[in-house]
N, C-alpha and C positions, 0 to 999 in steps of 0.2 A: 504493500500500500504506500509506504513512504517513498519508494522508488518512483511510483507513478506521480506522487505529489511533486517530487523534485523535477521530473520531466515536464510537468505542467507549468511550473514556475519558470523553467528555462524557456519553454515555448512562448509563454506570455511576455517574456522580456523582449521579444522581437517587435512588440507593438508599442514601443516607447514614443514613436513619432506622433505628435498630437493630431496632425492631419489624417494620418492613417487610422488612428483610434476613432476619430470622428466618423470616418467612412464606414468602419465596422458598426458603430453604434447606429448610424442611419439605416444601414442594411438590416440590422437586427430588429428594428421596429416592425417590419413586415414579416421577417422570417420567424421570429418568436411567436408572433400572432398566429401565423399559419400553423406552425407545428404544435403549439400548445392547444389551440382550438380543435385541431384535427384529433388529438387524443380524446377529446370529449364528444366526438361525433359530428363536428362541424363539417359540412359538405363542400365548402368553398375550396377551389383549387388554389395553388400558390399564386397564379396569375390573377384570379378573381379577388383574392385577398389584397393583392397589391393595388389593383384598380380601385377597390373600395377605400383603402387607406390613403393612397396617393392622389386620387382624382375624384373621389366621392361618386364613382360610377358603379352601378350594379346591373347585372343582367336580371331578367325577370324569371329565370328558371329555378332559382333556389329560394328556400324559405327566408322571409324577411329577417327572422331571428338570427340567421347565420351572418347576415351583413351587419346587424347591430352588434353581434359578438365581436366581429372583426374591428369595428370602430371603437368599441369599448376597450378591447385589449390594447390596441394601439395607444389609446388615451392613458390607460393604466401604466403602460411602459413609459410614456412621457412623464407621468407622475413620479415613478421611481427614479428616473433620471434626475429629477429636481432634488432628490435627497442624497445623491451620491457624495457630495462634499459637505453635507451637514455634520457638524462636530458630534452632535448627539441627537438621537431620534427616539420617540416612544414607539416601540414595535407593535404594541397592541393597537394604537391609533393608526399606524401605517397599515396593518392588516385590515382594519375596518375600512379605511379609505380605499384600499385596492379592491376589496370586495364590493364596496358601493359603486365603484366605477364599472366593475365587471358585469354587475347585474342591472345597471342603469337602463331603464326602458324595457327590461326583460322581466324582472320581478321586483318592482319598486317597493312592494310591501315588506320584503325580507332582505333587501340589500343593506349591508352593514349592520345586520342584526344576528345574534346567535340564535341557533335553532331552539325551538321549544318542544319539538317532537322527536321521536325515535326515527332513525333513518338506517337504510341498509345500502351497501355498495353492490350494484348489479353484478351478478356472477361470482360473488365472493361470500365465504362463510364467516368472515370477520364480524365480530360483535362490536359495534361502536359504542362509545360512552353514553351513559344516560344523559339526556338533555339537561337535567338538573345539575349535573356535575360540570357541564361545559364552561360556564363563566369562571369557576375557580381553576379549572385545568388551564384555561387560556391565560388567566392572570399569572399563574406560576410559570407557564411557558414563556410568556412575554417578558416577565421580570428576568428570567435567565438570559433571554436574548439581549436585554438592555445591559446586562452586567458583563457578558462575555465579549471579548474582542472579536471583531468581524474577521472571518477566515473562511477558507474553502470547506473545511470540515463542519464549521458552524452552519454554513449555508446548506450543505447536504443534509445535516441532521434536522435543521429547522423545517426543511421541505417535508421530511418524513413525519415529524411530530405534528405538524399542522394537518396532514392527511390522516394521521392516526386519530387525532381528536375529532376531526370532521365537524368543525363548529358551526357550519352553515347548512342551510337547506340545499343549496346548489352553489357551484362555483368554487368548491374547495380545492380541486386540482389546479385550476388556473391561478387561484390566489397563492397557493403553495409554491408554484413554479415561479411566479413573479417575485415572491418573497425571497426565494433562493437566488434569483437573478440579482435582486437588490443587494443582498449581502455579498455576493461575488463581486459585483461592480464596486461596492464600497471597499472591497479588498483588493481592488485594481486587477480583477480577473474577469474576463469576458464570460457571459452566461453559457450554460449547458444547452445544447441543441438536442432535442429528442425527436429524431426523424420518424416519419410515419412507419417505416419498417421496424422501428424499435418499440413500437407501442406495446405489443404483447409481452415482450421481455421486461420492459419497464414496469408495467402493472404487475407482472408476476413477481418481480423482486420485492415490490412493496407488499404484496399479499403474503409472500413467504415470510417476510420479517414480522408482519402482523400476526400470522398464525403460529410460526415456529421460532420467532425471536432470532432469526438468522441475520445478525447485524453486519458481519464482515462481507458476505456476498453482496449485500445491498451497497455498502460503501465502495467496494471494488468496482461494481458495475457502474455506479454514478461517476466515479473517478475516471473510468475508461471512457464513458460518454463525454466527459469534460475534455479529456485528452484528444478524442476524435474531433470534438468541436473546434479546438484550437488548430488542428490540422486543416480543417475546412477554412477557418479564417486566414490561415497562412497561405493556402492555395488560392484564395480569392483576392486577398489584399496584401499578402506578404511579398517577399522577393520571389521572382519567377525566373525561369531559365530563358535564354535568348529566344528559343522557339515558341515560348508562351507569352513573351512580352507584348505582343501585338493583340492578344486576345482580351476582349472587354466584356464585362457583365452587361446585361440588357440595359441597365440604367446608363452606364457610361457610353455604350454604343449609341443609344438614343441621343445623348448629349453631343457626341461626336458628329452624328448625322444632322443635328439641328432640328429634330422632330420630337414630338411627345412619345413617351413610352408606349402609350396606347396605339400609336401608329405602327410601331415595331410588332406589337402583339397581333394587330390586325393582319399584317402581312404574313406573319407566321401562321395564323389561322387559315388564310386562303392559299397557303403553300407557295407564296411568292418569295419567301425567304426561309432559310433553314439555318440553325445554329452551326457554327463551325466545329464546336466541341462542347463538352460538358465537364463540369468539375466532378470530383469524387462523390459529391452529395447530389449530383443530378441537375445542377444549375447551368443554364445556357451561357455559352461564351461565343463571342462574335469577333471576326477579323475586321480590321479597319478597311481592308479592301472591299468588304461587302457594302460599304457606304455607296459605292457606284450602283449597286442594285437598287438602293433606295432612291437615288437620284433619277435613275431610268424610270422607275415606277411613277415618281412624282411628275416627270416631264410628259408621261403618257396621257396626263389629264384625268387620271382616275382619282377618286377621292382619297385624301390622305388618311382619314379615319372614318370607319364605318360606324355610325352611332345609332342607327335605327334599332339595333337590338339592345340598347342600353337606356336606362333611365337614371336620373340623378336623385339623390336624397332630397 
């Protein structure tokens, strides 16, 4: 475990450049929203999530709740960013605030309020705490968070403890992951990305610790996820080889071409454009030379962005 921790700290040290860190943070707003909401069954694709957050555009094919969840998570991420450099914070208040934002417009009656009824986790045999015990459990949990120095292990443990207490009617997982991200960011560590393909293993490790008290497998798994996440950040925003130096993320490619991201996504949709490559995490990369394709399409007189299939909030 300690070797993984050392490797993580070494990798994180590559992101000391403020401009580079800011690029990662901007990208995380959409990526954490997509991956965290996906775990809870949100049906938006990565591209739909980005359109919702970046441009306020939604297609009419998905439930309205899914779009609201995307907006809310992005807002909650902005909220935790505002706390990164605070000398001292009240973690119980922060947890309430995160939860209030997460459920805003979805369940206004219970947002930012501890549950008063018994709940069960779907597909799990775990018995969750009696609702009468929740306020005291959360008080003790939050006091420990306030007292301990922010660190990687504190973040991973805080995530588990909040899920274990399950203090809210809904939104516990998203709140726990945002809390973990906040503590990591306050520790100068980028957040853990839990990709869709990791969903089952992620939930399984939490369930195993709940049922059998398997602490170290949970810790090792979360640390490995963090290590993988840092490799993704490095691949996308860190140093690249000469052969990769011309490849751009969709955002940077759109800026290079001088068009909105929605234009690039539209041309991808109608097969006028294809990614040159993909990162290990499956994100599209484009070559600067492909800008000529965009120029040719634009000169043909065809519409730059097809918006008939979209509506705005």
